[in-house]
C-alpha positions in Angstrom: 19.8 12.5 -3.4 18.5 14.3 -0.3 15.2 13.1 1.1 13.7 16.6 0.4 14.3 16.0 -3.3 12.6 12.6 -3.3 9.0 12.3 -4.5 6.9 9.6 -2.7 3.5 8.6 -4.1 1.2 6.9 -1.6 -2.1 5.2 -2.8 -4.9 4.8 -0.3 -3.6 7.9 1.4 -6.9 9.2 2.7 -7.0 6.9 5.8 -5.4 4.2 7.8 -2.0 2.9 6.8 -1.7 5.1 3.7 -2.4 8.2 5.7 0.1 7.3 8.4 2.8 6.7 5.7 2.1 10.0 4.1 2.5 11.8 7.4 5.7 9.9 8.3 7.4 10.6 5.0 6.4 14.2 5.0 7.8 14.6 8.5 11.1 13.1 7.2 11.2 15.8 4.4 10.1 13.7 1.5 7.8 15.4 -1.1 4.6 13.5 -0.7 1.8 12.8 -3.2 -1.4 11.7 -1.6 -3.5 9.5 -4.0 -6.9 8.0 -3.5 -10.6 8.6 -4.5 -11.3 10.7 -1.4 -10.0 14.1 -2.3 -11.6 16.1 0.6 -10.1 13.7 3.1 -6.7 14.0 1.5 -6.9 17.8 1.5 -7.5 17.7 5.2 -4.5 15.6 5.7 -2.4 17.8 3.4 -3.0 20.7 5.7 -1.2 18.8 8.5 1.9 18.0 6.4 5.0 20.1 7.0 6.6 19.8 3.6 5.9 19.9 -0.1 2.9 17.8 -1.1 0.3 17.2 -3.7 -3.2 15.7 -3.7 -4.3 13.7 -6.8 -7.5 11.8 -7.3 -6.8 8.2 -8.1 -9.1 5.2 -8.4 -7.0 2.0 -8.6 -9.9 0.1 -10.2 -9.7 2.4 -13.3 -6.8 2.2 -15.7 -7.8 5.6 -17.1 -7.8 7.2 -13.6 -4.5 5.7 -12.7 -2.9 6.8 -16.0 -4.3 10.3 -15.6 -3.1 10.6 -12.0 0.5 9.5 -12.7 0.6 11.9 -15.7 -0.3 14.8 -13.4 2.5 13.8 -11.0 5.0 13.5 -13.8 4.0 16.9 -15.1 4.5 18.6 -11.8 7.6 16.9 -10.4 9.2 15.1 -13.4 10.0 12.1 -11.3 8.7 9.5 -8.8 11.3 8.0 -6.5 9.0 6.0 -4.3 5.6 4.3 -4.9 3.8 2.9 -1.9 0.9 0.6 -3.0 -1.3 0.9 0.1 -4.8 1.0 -1.4 -6.7 -2.1 -0.4 -9.9 -3.7 0.9 -10.7 -6.6 3.2 -14.3 -7.9 2.9 -13.6 -11.3 4.6 -16.2 -14.0 3.7 -16.6 -17.7 4.1 -16.4 -19.4 0.7 -19.6 -21.4 1.3 -21.6 -18.1 1.6 -20.7 -17.2 -2.0 -20.0 -13.4 -1.9 -18.8 -13.3 -5.5 -19.0 -9.5 -6.0 -16.8 -9.0 -2.9 -14.4 -11.7 -4.0 -13.9 -10.0 -7.4 -13.7 -6.5 -5.8 -10.9 -7.8 -3.5 -8.9 -9.0 -6.5 -9.7 -5.9 -8.5 -8.4 -3.5 -5.8 -5.7 -5.5 -4.1 -4.1 -7.1 -7.1 -5.2 -5.4 -10.3 -5.1 -2.0 -8.7 -1.5 -2.6 -7.6 -0.6 -3.8 -11.1 -2.1 -0.6 -12.7 0.0 1.6 -10.4 3.2 -0.4 -11.2 2.4 -0.2 -14.9 2.1 3.5 -14.7 5.2 4.2 -12.6 7.6 2.0 -14.5 8.3 4.3 -17.4 9.4 7.1 -15.0 11.6 4.8 -12.9 13.1 3.1 -15.9 13.9 6.6 -17.3 15.5 7.6 -14.0 17.3 4.2 -13.6 16.3 4.4 -10.0 13.2 3.9 -7.8 11.7 2.0 -4.9 8.3 0.3 -5.0 6.7 -0.6 -1.6 3.9 -3.1 -1.8 1.7 -3.3 1.3 0.8 -7.0 1.6 -0.3 -8.7 4.8 0.6 -11.5 7.2 -2.6 -13.1 5.8 -0.7 -13.7 2.6 1.4 -16.3 4.5 -0.8 -17.4 7.4 -4.3 -18.2 5.9 -7.4 -18.7 8.0 -11.0 -19.7 7.5 -12.9 -16.7 6.1 -9.7 -15.1 4.7 -9.3 -17.2 1.5 -9.8 -14.4 -1.1 -8.1 -11.7 0.9 -5.2 -14.0 1.8 -4.9 -15.1 -1.9 -4.7 -11.4 -3.0 -1.9 -10.7 -0.5 -0.1 -13.9 -1.3 -0.1 -12.7 -4.9 1.4 -9.4 -3.9 4.2 -11.1 -1.9 5.1 -13.3 -4.9 4.8 -10.4 -7.3 7.2 -8.5 -5.2 9.8 -11.3 -5.4 9.5 -11.5 -9.2 9.7 -7.7 -9.5 13.0 -7.7 -7.6 14.3 -10.4 -10.0 13.4 -8.4 -13.1 13.6 -4.8 -12.2 16.5 -4.4 -9.8 19.4 -5.7 -11.9 18.5 -3.8 -15.1 16.8 -0.6 -13.8 18.1 -0.2 -10.2 14.5 -0.4 -8.9 14.2 -1.7 -5.4 11.1 -3.6 -4.2 9.9 -4.2 -0.7 6.9 -6.2 0.5 5.6 -4.9 3.9 3.4 -7.5 5.6 1.4 -6.1 8.5 -0.4 -8.2 11.1 -3.6 -6.8 12.6 -3.6 -3.0 12.4 -6.1 -0.6 14.1 -7.9 0.7 11.0 -11.4 0.6 9.5 -10.4 -2.1 7.0 -12.8 -4.6 8.6 -15.8 -2.3 8.3 -16.4 -3.7 4.8 -17.2 -7.2 6.0 -20.9 -8.1 5.3 -20.7 -11.9 5.9 -22.9 -12.0 9.0 -22.0 -15.6 9.8 -18.3 -14.7 9.8 -18.9 -11.6 12.0 -20.8 -13.8 14.5 -18.0 -16.3 14.6 -15.1 -13.8 14.9 -14.6 -11.7 17.9 -13.0 -8.6 16.4 -11.9 -5.8 18.6 -12.0 -6.0 22.4 -8.6 -6.9 23.8 -7.2 -8.1 20.5 -3.6 -6.9 20.1 -3.3 -4.4 17.3 -0.6 -2.3 15.7 -1.0 1.4 15.3 -0.8 2.5 11.6 2.2 4.5 12.5 4.1 1.3 13.1 3.7 0.3 9.5 4.7 3.8 8.5 7.9 3.3 10.5 8.6 0.1 8.6 8.1 1.8 5.3 10.5 4.6 6.3 13.1 2.0 7.4 13.0 0.4 4.0 13.2 3.6 2.0 15.9 5.2 4.2 18.5 2.5 3.6 21.5 3.2 1.3 21.0 2.6 -2.4 23.1 -0.6 -2.1 20.5 -2.1 0.3 17.2 -3.7 -0.7 14.9 -4.6 2.2 13.0 -7.5 0.6 10.3 -8.2 3.2 9.2 -6.8 6.5 6.7 -8.9 8.5 5.3 -6.7 11.3 3.0 -8.2 14.0 1.7 -6.8 17.3 3.3 -8.1 20.4 1.1 -10.7 22.0 -0.5 -11.9 18.8 0.2 -15.6 18.0 
């Protein structure tokens, strides 16, 4: 199948890594579906895309929203070849400071949101006997740190989930699965941190080595551009100079 015939759905496509992936895949002639809650932002991005694209409102915390969005995509294109689960939040907190609502929101978006999208895309990919699911995890799923317990746990879950998905879905349905694990990326993901003690302790920004979101988009493109006989299981991408 030519890349121009392949439909790629990117969640969290209104900013950051998701936006960069949408732009990269569109520039490589994929049909791109931008999916997130922020429709006006996605419509602005869509104007920059060179190829066929679609904007669909999708809230990964709502099963009804996810089901409705994937139904619209199926109705328009009749297939989904690539799903990139990029929607995520990172409200880092110290456990001792007991930010329960933020802990639960992290699991809701990063884990349960990913599961909702996988649940909705599987009928299409099983029908096609083909597909590729990219789960955006994090180096924090492997290298835990104080203040990152809940976020790290959510991303560790995605890494392990991806392994199990390959075991179950690849042999029977020809569905490839890749976990992309970024190090620090220059996005607004840390803007949601409210733990003042953590913010005082951590020196974010400054001369800290960071990746551009386009570097993660390049990693995603590398995985999806491989021959059908190749499954790129994991890609750990860190900025040069970061220990």
